[in-house]
N, C-alpha and C positions, 0 to 999 in steps of 0.2 A: 739498206743502210746498216742493218745488223749483220755484220759479216761472219761472226762466229757464234758457236753454240752458247758460250758463256754470256755474251751480250744479249742474246735472245732470252736466256733464262732470267737475267736481271730484269729486263723489261717486262717479261711475262709475270714474274712473281712480285715485283715491287712497284712498277709504274703503269702497267696496263690497267685501264679502268674496266672493271667487270661489274656492270650494274645489276641490281637485284632482279630487274626484269629487262629483257632485251639482250641483244648480242654484245659480247665484249668487243673492245677495240681490236680491229683486225691487223693493225700494223703500227709501228712507231710513228708513221706519218699522221695517223689518226690521233695519237697522243699529242703530237705537236700542235695539231689544229685545235684540239680541245683546250690546251693551255693558252694558246694565242688568243682565242676568242674570249676565254674567261678573264684574262688579264686586261684585254682591251675594253672590257665592260666598265672600267674605271674612267675611261675617257669621256668628257662631256660632249665632244664633237668628233666626227670622222672615225667612228669606231671601226668601220670596215677597213679603212685605210690602215689603222694601227694594227688591226688583227693580221692583215697581210704583211706588214712590216715585221711584226713579232715572229710570224711563221717563217719568213725568209731568214731571219737570224737563227732560228732553231734548226732549220733543215740542214742536215749534214753534220750536226753537232758543232756548228761554228760557235754558238753560244749555248751553254748548258745551265739552265736554272737549277738550283739546289733540289734535292730529292723531294722535299715536301711540296714544292711548287709543281713538279712533274706529276707527283702522285695524287695531289688533292685538287688542283685548280680545275674548276668546271665540272666536278663530279657531283656536286650537290650535297656532299657529305660534310658534317660539322667537324672538319679537321683543320688545323692551322696550316698555313703555308710557310710558317717560320720554322726553321729546323730546330733552333734551340733558344732557351731563355735563361737569364740569370734571375733567381728568385729574390724575393724581398728579404730584408734582414730579420732574423729571428730574435724576438725579445727573450730574455733569459727567464722564461716561465714555462711550465708544462702546457698551459693553455696556448701560448704562442707557438711552442714547438710543434704541437699536433695540428694546429691550424695551418702552419706552413707545410707540414707533411701532407695534409690534405690538398693544399694548393699545388704541391709538387706532383701528387698523384693525378690530379685533374689535368695538369699540363702534359704529363707523359701519356696519359690515356688519349689525349688529342693529337699525339704524334710529335711532341716537342721534347728534346733533351733538355736537361736543366743543369745549371751551375749554382752551388750553394756555398756561402761563406759561413763556416761554423764558429768563427772567432768570437761571436757574441755570447756563446754559452760558457758559463763559468767552469773553471777547471775541476777535474776530479778531486773529491775529498773536501772541497770547500763547503761552507755552510751557507744555506740560503737564509738571509737575514729575516725575512718575513715569516717563514714557516719552520725554521730550525731543522730542515732536512739537509741531507748530505748529497751534494751533486755527484753524478756519475761521470760527467765530463763529455765533451763534444764527440769523441770517438765512439762512445757507447750509443749516442743518438744517431751517428752516421750508420750504424748497423741497422737501425730502424728504417732509415731511408733505403738502405740496401735491400732489406726484406720487402719493402713496398715495391721497389722496382722489379725484383724477382717475381713477386706475385702478379704484377701486371703483365709481365712477359708470359706467364703461364696461361693468361686469358687470351693470348693471341694478339695483344697489342704490339704496335711497332717496337722493335728492339731499340729503345732509346739509350742514351748514355747519360751519366751524371758526372759532374766535376765537383769535387769537394776541396775547399781550400781552408787554410788556417794561417794566421799571422805567425811570423817567425819569433815573436816575443810572447806568444800565448804560453802559459805555464804547462799546457799539455802538448806542446809542439813535438817533444821527443816521442811520446806515444803515437802521435799522428804520423811522424816520419816513418816509424817502424811498422805501422798498421798492416801494410800489405806484404810484409815478409811472410805472414801466414798465407799460404796459397789458397785457403778457403775463405779469407776475409775480404769484405768490401769488393767483391768481384764485379759489381755493376758500377763501380766508381773509377774514374781517373782522379788522382790526388796531386795537388801542387801546394808548395809552401809559398806564402806571400813574403818575399825577401825584400827588405828595405836597403836603401843605400847605407844607412847607419850600420846595419849588420855587416855589410861588405867591408866597410871601413874598420869595424871592430875586428873582423877576421884578419885584415891586413896588419892591424896594430897588435894582434894577439892580446886583445883586451877581454875583460869580463863582459858578459851579456846579460842584462836584466830581463827576467820573465815577469810579465805584469798582467793585471786585469783591472778593469774600471771599478771604482768604488761604487757601492750602492748609494742612492740618494740619501744624504744626511749621514753617511758612514764616516767615521773619523778613525784614523790609525796613527799610532805613534811611530811606525816605521817609515821607510823611504817611499816616496811617491814620485811619479813622473807625469807630465802632461803630454797626452798623445791624441792624435786624431784616430779614434778607434772606429772600426766598422759600425755603421748604423748611427753614428753621432754626427751632428752638423758642425761641430767645432771640437777643439781639443778639450779633453776631460781628464781629471786626475785619476791616475791608475796606481794601484798598490803594487810595489815590487814584491813578488812572492818569494823569489830566490834568484841567485845569479849562477850562471854557468860560463864555461870558457866558450868564447865565440868560435874559436877554431875547432873545438870539440863538437859543437853543434853543427858547424858547417861540414865537418868530416862525417858526422852521422847522416846528414842528408846525402852526401856523396856515396857513402858505403851502402845505404839502402837502395839508392838508384842503381848502383853497380850490381848489387845482388838480386834486385827484384824489378828493375826498370822504373820504379817509382819511389819517391815523388818527383815530379817536375818542379821547376821553380818559376815564379812570376815576379819580375822586377817591378813591383807595384808603384814605386816612386816615379820611375820613368814612364810607366803607363799613364799616370795622372799628369805628369809634367807636360806631355805632348798631346794630351787629349784635347780635341777641338772644343769640347764642352767643359773644359776645366773650370769655367766660371759658374757652372750650375749643377755639377754632379761630381761625385767621388766614386772611384771604381776600386773594388778589392778582389774581383774574381772574373772569370771568363766563361764562355760557353765550353762544353766538354772537350773540344779539340784545340782551344786556345787562340783561334784566329780573330775572335771578337771579344775584347775586354768590354764589359757591360756594367752599367749601374743596376740598381735594384729594379727588377721587372723589365730590363732591356731585352731585346730580341734580335735574332740573326736572320737577315733577309739577304740571301746569298745567290750568286751566280758566277760562272766562270767562262772566259773566252778561251777556246781550245786552240792554242798556238799551233798544234800539229796540223790543223786544217788550213793554215795560212802559209805553209811552206810550198814554194813553187820550185819545180824541177828538182825534187829531192835526190840526194845521193849523186849529184852531178857537180861539175865545176861551176855551173851556173846557178846552183841552189841559192835561194834567198828567202827571207821572211818578208812577206808583204805587209809591212807595218802600216802602210796607207790604208789597206783594206781593214786592218784591225781597228784603226782610228775611226773608220766609217761605221763599224758595227757598235762602237761604244755608246753613242747616243741612244740607239734602240735598246741596248741592254740596260742602261741606266733608267730609261723611261719605264721599261718593263718592271724592274725591281721597285721603282717608286710606286707604280700602280699596285704592286702586291700589298703595300701598306694599307691600301684602301679596300681591296677585295677580300683580304684574308679574314677568317674567323680568328678569334683570340680566346684561349682557354679562360683568362681572367680579365676583368675590366681594367685592372692596374696595368696589365701588359698592353692593352689597346691604347690606353692614355699615353704611356711612355713611347710606344712606336709612333703614334701620330704627332706627338710633341716634338720629336727629334727627326723622324723620317730617316733614320740611320739605315744605310744599305752597305753591302759588301761585295763590290764587283772585283773579281780576281782573275787569275789565269790558271790554266791547267795545260798539261801536255808539254811543259817546258823541256823535260828530259828527252822526250822523243823528238821534239822540234830541233834541239841542238844536234842530236845524232843525225837527223835527216839533212842538216846543214853542214855536217862534217866538222862540228865543233865539240870538243870534249867538255863535259860538264865542269871539270876542274881547271879549265883554261881561262886566261885573262880575256880572250876574245868571247868566250861563251858567257862570262859574267857581264861583260860590257854590253853585249847584245841584249841580254835579259834586262839589264837596267835601262837601256835606251827604250826598249819596248814598253816596260812598265811605266816609265816616265811619260811616254806619249799617251798611254792609257789613262794615267792619272790626270794629265792636263785636259784630255778630251772629256773625261768624266766630270771634272769640276766645271768646265765650260758648259757642258750639257745641263748640269744642275743649276747654274746661273740662269740659263735660258728658261728652264722649267719654273724657276722662281718668278721670273717675269710673266710667264704664262699662267701659272697656277698659284703662286704665292710662296713665300719663304716658309721654312719650318717654324712652328710657333715659338720655339725656345731661342730663335735667332736674335742675338744682340750684336749689332753691326760692329761697334768699336771693340767689344770684348772678343768677338769671334776673330776679327782681323788681327788682334794682338796675340793670338795663340801661336805657339812655337811652330807647329806644322804649317799653318796657314801663312804665317809671316814669311815662309821660305818659298811660297808659290810664285810663279811668274807674275810680273807686274800687271799684265792685262787681266789675269784672273783675279788678283786682289782688287783691281779697279772695278771689275765687273761685280764682285761681291759688294763693294762699297756702294755702288750705284743701284744695283738691282736685287741684292740679297742672294740667297742660295736656298735651294729646295731641300737639300739633305745635309744633316750635320756632318756625316761621314760617308765616304763613297767607296773605299777600297779595303779589301780583305782577301787574303789568300788562304782558302780552305783546303783541307786534305783531299776532297773530292774522290774519296776511295770508291764509292759505289757508282757515282755517275761517270767516272772515268772508265770503269768496267763496261758500263752501258755504251759508252762511245768507242766500243771495240778495243777495250783495254789500252787506251792511251795512258801514258805515264801520268801519275796523279799530282795535282798542284804544281809546286816547284821542286818536287822530289826527283831524284834521278831514277832511272829504271831499276827495278829490283832483280829481275832475271829475264833472260830472253824468253824462256818458257818454263812451265812447271805446272803445279796443281794449286788450286785454291779451294778452301772450304767455303761453301755458300749454303744458304738456307732455302729449302724447298718451301712451297706455299703453305704447307702444314707446320713449318717451323723446324723440321728435322734437318740436320746438317748432311751435306753430301759434297763430294769432291768433283771439281770441274777442271778441265785442262785450260791453262792460260797461255797465250802467245802475245808477247808485247807488240803493240801496234807498229812501231817503226821496224822492228825485226821482221814482222810478218810481211810488211811492204817490201823490205829488202829481199826477203826470201822468194817472193813472187817474181822478182826481177833478176835474181842472181841464182847461181846453182847451189851456193852454200856459204859457209863461213859467217862472220859477223861484220857489220858495218865498221869502217875504220875508226869512227869516233865512239863506238859502243863501249860504255863503261857502266857498271852496276853500282848500286849504293854501297855494297860491301867492299868494293875495290877502291873506294875513295877515302882519302884521309879525313879525319874529323875537321881539320882546318879547311878543307875544300867545302864541306857542308857549311861551316860557319861563314866562310867567305861569300858564299852565295846569299846567305841570310843577311849578312852585313851590307851587301850591295843593294839589296832590295828593300830592307826595312825602312830606310829613310823616305821611301816613295809610297809607303802604305800608311794611311791614317788610322786604320784599325790595327790589325796585327797579322802575323803569318803563322800558320800551322805547319811545322816541319819537324821531322824526327831525324836526329843525327845518329846514324847507325855506326856501331863500332864492332870490332872483332872481339870474340869472347876472351882472348888472352891479352887484351889491352891492360897495361899496368894501371893500378889504381891512381897513381899520381898523374898519369897522362889523362885518365878519365876525369879526374878532378879539374884539371886545367881547362877542359872544354867549358865548364860552367863559368869559370873565372874569365875566360876569353869572351864568352857570350856577354857578360856584364860589361867588360871593357870595350867591346865593340858597339855598345849602345842598343843591344837587342832588348825586347820586352819580356822575354822568357826563354826557357830552354828545356827541351825534352831529348834525352839521349837514350838509345836502346842498345843494350848489350845482351846477346843471347844468354840465358841463365836457367837454372834449374826450376825456378818458380814459374816463369812465363813461357819457357821453352825457346825455341829458335824460330824467329820470323823469317830470316833469310837463309835459303838453302837452294839446292838445285831444283827442289819442288816445294816452294813455299805454300803453306796451308792458309795463310792469311796475311793481311797487310800490317802496317805499324800498329803496335798494341793500342795506341791512343785513338785509332780510328778504324778498327777492324770492321769488316763487313757486317758482323753481327750487331755491332753498336751503331752502324750507319752514321758515322760522324758528319756526313754532308747532307 
């Protein structure tokens, strides 16, 4: 099943269980059996039946659980099966800052990446009312988190990722935007600005933009205040306006930094909350490190992907077709497996366990879309390609929700389920009538069911199938990977669809073969726009652009992303700070989910 050297290397160094005593796993088939048995242990009845069903889904990489599940399930080690977590809100005090630093370290040591909202920390230069000390600002404390992550990596811990976010109206937002222009700064972070609809409206109107921070309890000011729903607060609070800037100048600063250094990304937080299935009991301000799961405090990523490339019948022929019926048949098994992960996983912190069990959020996604389209003879940027992708994902969505309703009848609805409020949610209100009726009568097991992750590492494991909903990056080349001792080395890569084509043809490229770098930004956005309405969590996708793209065209990508209803946007332009991701011989994947950070 592991056809090439790179896939074997990924399995051997990342997912193969090597016990302290006894023989290591001899094959990927043994890994699949270990995972299937471990996850079936959550079943109250018929465990052998479900272990066989889970194994059947895993064989041949038809369904690929996220990396932490593959690496940790059934090993007996105290590692989490969740890839990533969003941490709790930091109170604006030294005690809270370092308590949350400790929580982040514990989480990362157990194998989880983390997302942290630093908006709760007072701006640089402001005075702490209780002690009279001068604040150094959120970016300075991000450097402490960065050093923590680097130290853990030096101990041989899994290379996790961190996401750091800041509100667009925090007084230190300009420093935050420019932080990664320094090629040595915050290298273990992805960073994104929490962009509100109000900022986008101010940009359009060329208005001034107020930078604010909440008042201390009992503090009074003579100047201007605004009432805002600040991170970590249950309702609107009075915020002091520290100063005003041009909205367009701030927006340009975001765009210029992204153009020059590939970061920050943007999170459209108002939209994230407006369509959140749990809008009635949680408020979201950040995401996991790669952005496919917007999460509340202590929320977690429970991920897995259906590999579309394995469901293409008669590839590269006039009779080529995607077996959507077979995809629908595997969805119930995949959802049940991910739901069981909630029960069998270890959790680094008790707050994370409580949040996961209260909502039972899962993220079933797809991978291999780029390769599947090539094998079907459909260009990634074609109307037909987008239509097929949307039809497939809609069928996956409906099957997932129907499965979760059945699981609720069998095992109970998630504890935070409120029937009337849940059914009134924007995403749920647009589901088919039979699904809404089922939720009303029987409840639902999982608050959320769908997410499209970058799947960078597990797609390499699956013989280098194209990752997530990304197009293919190159037919072949080189990729930097990590050996078991953590040292980098180069391995040759050959795209899955191209490899299959080459085995059956003398040469050349498949007629529909197109790489990420050959696509227009609008083609990337169009695929995102076609699929985002079908996903209740979010989608991790990088829009790749040429190094010579004009700045005004680059800026328009972000504005189009907001206009199209997306939840966020990450654009990568090869640059002097991060280097070139796309080339004839790429060394690594998209910057936000490189193999070293193992974003899946």
